[in-house]
N, C-alpha and C positions, 0 to 999 in steps of 0.2 A: 578359377572358373569353371569350378565343378559343387554339386548339390553334397556337402559332407553332414558329418554327426560331430558331436562332443569326444573328446579323448576319451579311451577307455581307461588311462591312468593320468591323474596331473602331473604327476610327478615319480620319480623312482621310489621316493620311501612310502607312496600308498602301495607301491607295488611289494614292495618288501612285507608291509603289514598282511595284504594279500595271500603271500607266499606262507609269511608263517603261520597265518590261520588255519590254512589247508594240511600245510605240515601234520597237523596233529593228528589227524585221521590217519593211522596207521596200521596197518596189519601186525600181528604180532609175528614173530619170526623164532625161527630154531635154527640150529645149527646141524647140519646135514651130515659133517663130518663126524660129528659125535655121537649123533642119534643113533637110537637102536630102538628094536621093537616092529610093531606095526605100523605102516603109515597108510595113506590114502589119495588115491591120482584120481584126478579130475582133467577133464580133455574139453576145450572149446573148440569147433573145428568150424571158423566163419566163412564167410564167402573170399576175402582176400587175406586172412593169416589164421594159422593156427596157434591156441596156447593152450599151454600143461603146467598143472601145478600140483604138488605133493605137500602134503599137511602130514603134521603128527597126532598124537593120541588128543593133545590138549587143542588141536583146530590152529595150531602154528605154523607158520610157511616156511618149510624145509627147502624149497625148491621151485623152480620156474625157466618157463622157457618161452618166448613169443617170437614167431617167425613169419614171414610171409609164406602161403601155403604152395606158392609157385603151381597153383592147378590142381595139384595130388596133396592132400594131406599124409598120405601113408607113409614114405618114406621119411619124413621129417619126424612122425611117432615112432617110428622104428628104431630108428638114429637115438631118439631121448631115451626109449625104453632100454635099447641095449648099453649106453652108458650108466643108466641107474642101476643097470643089474651088474655089472662089471667093474662100477666105480664104489658101489654101496652096499654089496651082499650082504650084510649085516640087516639090513632093512628088508621086512615084508612087508609087500602090498596089499592088504586085507581088503581091499573092497575098491572098485572104481567106476567111474561115471562119466557120459560122453552127453554132449550139448553140442548144437548148432547146426548148420548146414550139413557137414560132414558124418553126423552121427551115426546112422546106420551103416554109412561104408565102414569106418573105423570101428564101432561095433562088433561087426560082423569078423574085420580083419585080424582083431587083437582080443577077440571074445572078452571085450571089456563088460563088467557086470550088469549096468544100469546105461538106459538110454534115455534122456531126460528133456523136452520141451525148453526151449529157453526161456520162455515166461517165468518158470518153476525155478530154474538155475540161477538168473540174474537176481529175483525174489529173495530167493536164500540167501545169497551174499549180501544183500542190501540190508537185511534184517540182522546179520553178524554185526554190522558196522553201527546201524539204528535200528534199535527194536521196535520204535514208535513212526517208523515209516510210513507215510501216508502217498508218496508218489514218488516214480521211482522212472528215469528216462535213460535210455541207453543208445548211443548213435555210435554205430560200429561203420567198416567201409561203406557198404550198400545198402545198409535198412537201418531203420531207425524203431526200436520200441520204445513205448512210454505204458506205464499200467497205474491206474488208480487204486489204491488198497483203502480197503473199510473193514471195519474188524477182524484185523488180521490176516485176510485174504484178500486175493486179487477181486477186483471190483469192477474194473473196465479196464479194456487193452485198447490203445493207440499204435497203428503201424502206417509207415511210410506205404502209398500202393507201388505205382509200378514206376516212380522216378527215383533217382536216387539226390537229388540236387541238393539234398539237405544233410548228407553224409560225409564221411572222410573222403571218400574217392572223389568229391568235388571239391575239394580245397586241393586233394594230391594231384587232381589234373592241372589245375590253375598254377601250382607252385611249379611243377615239371613245366608245363607252358611258359613261365618268365625265367627257369633256368635256377631252380632254387631246391636243395633238399626241404623236404617238409617242416621237419625241424627248425631251421634257419628261417624258412616262411613263416610262420606262425611266431616267431620272436620279433620279427619286424615289426607286426603291427601292434605291439604291446606299448610302444610310445610314438606312433604316429600321430600328428598332429591334428593333421584333415582326414578322418576315416571316409571313404567315399560312402555314400549311401546308394547303394546298389538294388534296394529292395531285396523281394525274394522271387525273382524270377525263375524259371529255366535256363539250366547250362546254357543252352543253344543262344539263349537271347541274351544269356549274363556277359558269354563273351563278347557281343558287340558294347556292349556298357563299359566292360573294364577297356577295349581299346579305346572307345570315345574320352574316357576319362585320363588315360596315359596321354592322348592328345591335348586334353587341357589342361595338365600340367601335373595331374596325382602322381605321387611317388608310390615304389613298390610297397613301402609299409603303409601308404593309404590305399591301398588296395587290400592288403593281407588284411587289415584291421574289418575293412567294408565286407570282405567276402566271409568274415567270422559273423559278421552281423547277420548277414543273410542265411547263414545257417541255423544261426537261433530263431531267427523269425520264421523262416519257414519250419522248423519244429513246433513253434507257438502256433502259430495261427493258420497253419496249412495241415497239419498232421494232427496235433491234438486239439486246435481249433477252439482253444481258449476263450471262454468270455471274460474271463478276468483272470489276473493271477492268483486270487484267493481261491478261485476255484480249483485249484492243483493242489491247494494244503499248504504248510509252513515246515512240516519236515520231509524234505526232498532229499533225494540221493541221486547222484549222475555218474554215470558209469558208459564207459567204452573208451575205445582209444582216440576219438575224435575229442573228447573232453581233457585228454592229456594237454591239451591245446589250451593253453593260459588264457588267449586273448576269448576264445569261445566261451569259457567258463566264466570269465570277468562279464560278457556281454549277457550270459545268461541270467547272473545276478541284477543285475542291473536292469533288466528288461521286465524281471518278475519281482524288483526289491526285496528279495530276501536272501539270505546266507542260505548256501545249501552243503552239503557235504559230499566232497569229493576224496574217495579213499585214496590212499596211495599205489594201490594194485587197480585202479580204473580201468585200465586196458586188459586185467586178468579175471574180472570177477564172474564172466559167463562160467571158466575154468573152477573159480575159488569158490563157486556155487556148486558145481557139480560135484567138488571134492570135499565137501560139506553134505551134502544131499548121500554121497557115498557112505561117510562114513556114520550118518544117522540111520541106515538100511542096510550097512553089510551083517552078512552072516558070519563073519569071520574069517572065512576062506573065500578068497577070490579064485574065479575062472581065468582070469587074464593069462595069456601065453607067456611061456618059461623063457629062460635066455637061451636053453637048445632050440628050441621051436623060434626063436627071433632069430637066432644065426643060421636056421635053414628056411628062413621065410623067403617067401617067392609071390610076386603078385603079378598077376597078368589081365589085362583088359582087352577084352574084343568086343566088337559093335556089330549087332545082327537085327532082322526085323522077327518079330514075331510073327507066325503064319497060323495064330490058331483062331483067328475070328477076320473081318474084312478091314480093321481100324490099322492092321501091322505097323503096332508101335514099334519105332526104333530102341531098342535096347542096348544097356551098358552092361557087359557082362564081367565081372571081376572076379578071378579065378586066382585063388590063395593056395600057398602049399596043405598038402593034406587033401589036396580038390574039392577043398570047401567054395561055397558061388556065394556071392552076391548080385543080384540082378537091380538094376536100376532103370527108371524109363519107362518102366512098366504102368502101365492106366487102371490094371484088374489084377487078379490073382494068377491069372491062366499060365506065364511064365514061370510063375514059381510052383506053382501045384501042379503044374501040368494037366490040369482035368479041363478038358472042354465040352464037357458034356454035362449032365445033372441039369437041376431046375433053373431055367435063367431067370435072372435077379433084372428085371425091366420096370423101373417105375413109369414109364408112360404107358405101359400096357396096363399097369396096376392102376392108374387114374382112369383110363378109359373105360377099365372094367366098373369101376365106380360109380361114373359118370353115368353107365348105360343101365346101372342098377336102378335109378329114381326113374320108376314106373309111373303111369297115370292112373290116378285114383279117381273113381267118380267123384262129381262133385255136384252140388244142386244149382248154382247159379252160373254155370256154361263151361267153357274149354278156353284156355288160353295156349296158344302157340309159340312156342320160342324155338328159333333158328339155331341150329349148333355150331356156332361161329364167333371168334375173338373172344371177348372176356367171358363167355359163358361158359367155356372151358374151366374157369376159375371160379363165376360165381352160380352155376346152375343149383348147388346145392341149398344155397338160400333165399333163389327165386324159388326154387320148387318146394320148400316148406313155407314161404311166405305167402304166394297164391293157395297153393293147398290148404294153409288152415285158414283161409277167407271163403274156403267152400267153391274152389274153381279146380276144373281138371286139367293139369299142365301136361301138356303134350309136345313133346321134341322134335326136331326134324333129323332123319338119319344121317348117318355119315357122309361126308361129301364124297360125290364120285362125279364122275363125267357126265353120268346120264341124268344125275341131279342140277348138274350146272346147266344142262340144256333144255331143261323141262322150265328153267327162269326161277 
């Protein structure tokens, strides 16, 4: 007694063929226990997880880690680097790069060589697996990144805005609510007989839809499959806003931890009508791309902190208010060993540079000065008065040039004031 859609897989044989096809896209592996020489570190500090990979000279994957960041990625990366240094002293990190939400924090904490934006990291990784890729979509825990590739460069970028209803945390929340681990919850949806059609609404409204479906007899498997459909439809029709499947391209790479969910991947392929590529390291693609970037741009000697520095590493966090202007921004001050500091939360450079004087950079003052530079030019056809209000602060240059060229003298009202208001 509920609105449903066709099953994701008709039978287990169809699912096995699906798995077999996607298992072909595998990253080259190497054995870190026998590897000697230069290696390259890539780190992706995401909103909910932190990932790191180590690549060899031939871009083979030697080692990786994927963990929840628990709100602070610093101790996780410190622990990983300590393990790497102690267990594999014969490996030398020749270059390193970091991307993601915690890029600047980790870069400053561990002296990582490069900080790169997420789009570049994910595009770099996608090109490794499909050189002719023309569309990349990455669905993470709380964000979604999609970019269109044209002539080997990123041509357009699509991001989810304030809402994370089409991301991994959306599925995680419902799995926890129904008492399941996310992996088990995802598997249940694969062979659901009647996946619930939940649409692609906000999480708040989706809750009521799920409860109503349960009352109408939907199983947990039906709900799991329906939620996977919602994630995909939200991505395609609300974030990307694709007019058609063909507009996205035919060489598509999907990545991000959410696409490790076979149900989400299956729905995405069925909705677009195209077979896509999901690398076996889908959840590590940001870190993998960062490592590939580090190898390509490294100078042979990394500035990454040493084993001794890691063993004596400390990290203290203080919260303060900046008093250098009237905004009083709330600052998060990270203090590392050696009295190194990284300040987050600042909206300008003052807390970092300690400079409160100097020439102010005020865009509004610049704009006002530019508008006031439009002086009346005597014209043979008379005068036209323009009140300086509303959209005239945007359109005055156009109207001034337009009427002046027609032979009118353009006169603007002075800046608004109490006395001007009283004059009517």
